[in-house]
N, C-alpha and C positions, 0 to 999 in steps of 0.2 A: 154337383151330385157327389156324394161320397160312396165309397165302396163298402160292401158288407164286411163286418169284422170276421176274421177267421177264428173259429173255435178250436182251441188246442186241448185235447183230452190228456189230462195228467195221470189218470188212472191211479196207481198206488203211490204216485209222487205228490198227490194233492196235500196231504197232511204235512209232509216235510217242507213243502214250498210255503205253506201258510206259516209254519214255525220260522222258517228263514226270513220271511217278510216281516213278521212281528218282531223278531229279534233285531233285524236291521233298523226298523222303526224305533224300537226302544233304545238302541245304541245311539242313533242319530239325534233323537229328540230328548229322551229322558236323561241320558248320562251327562250331558253338559249342564242341564238344570240341577241335577243332584250335586255335581261338583261345585257349582256356584253357590248352592245352598250350604254345603259343608265348609267351603272356604270362608263364608260369612261368620262362622263360629270361631275362626282362628283369632288369637290375641293380636297377631301382626301378620301381614301378608308375607308369604314366603316361608313360613314355618311349616314343618312337616305335619301331615294330618294324623296327629297322635292325640289321645285323650287329654294328656296334660297340657296341650296347647289350645284346648277348646275353652270358650267362654260364651255366656249368653249376653254379655255386656253390649256387643255390637247391635244385636237385634233389639235389645231393650232400649238402647239409645235411639235407634232409627224409628221404632214403632211408638214409643211412649214419651221420650224426652224431647227430641228435636222437632220444633215447630216447622223448620224449613223442610225437613224430610216429609212431614205430613202434608204440607202444602204442595210439595212436588208430586207426591202420590195422588193427591186430589186433582191437581191440574192434569196429570197423565190420564186419569180415568175420564174426566170431563172432555178432554180433547179427543181421546180415542172414541168415545161414544158419539161425540159430535161429528167426527170424520166419518164414522161408519154410517150414520144417518144421512149425511149429505151425499156420500158416495152411493148409497142405496137409491136416493131420489134421482140423482143425476143419471145413474145407470138405467133406472126404470124409464126415464124420459128418452134417453138415447135409444134404448131397445124398442120403445114404442115408435119412434120416428123411423128406425130401420125397418121394422116389420110392417107398419100400417101405411106410412106416407111414402116410403121407398124413394128417397131423393137420389139424384144422379151421383153424388159423392158418398154413397152409403158404404163403399169399400173403405174409404178413409175413416169414417166413423167406426167401423168394425176394427180397423187396425189401431186406432186411438184407444178404443175400449180394451183391447188386448195388450196394449203397451206395458202396463205395470207388471204383467206376468212374464 
């Protein structure tokens, strides 16, 4: 049995806490992605992020010219979709066994199901 969660009343701190949470999420998730995207425009890795050091040639080469890069992106999409579908079916079967059949080692199944996290 689990205990009932305790409700914390934030009152006038509700909006500032939402802003802090969203800013933290933006910094943790979006900032690295933006930096990687911007570094992709540089003529050479290690140059400062200035307009005169930027070029579209890298993205042009990866997206339109290089067959190897297109094949790699296609493989990544196919493998990620396949892994998601297989994981969904295996997870559904394990959840069914845990809830409906209730085997003796169900605790081990639950731990194995939570192991990736």
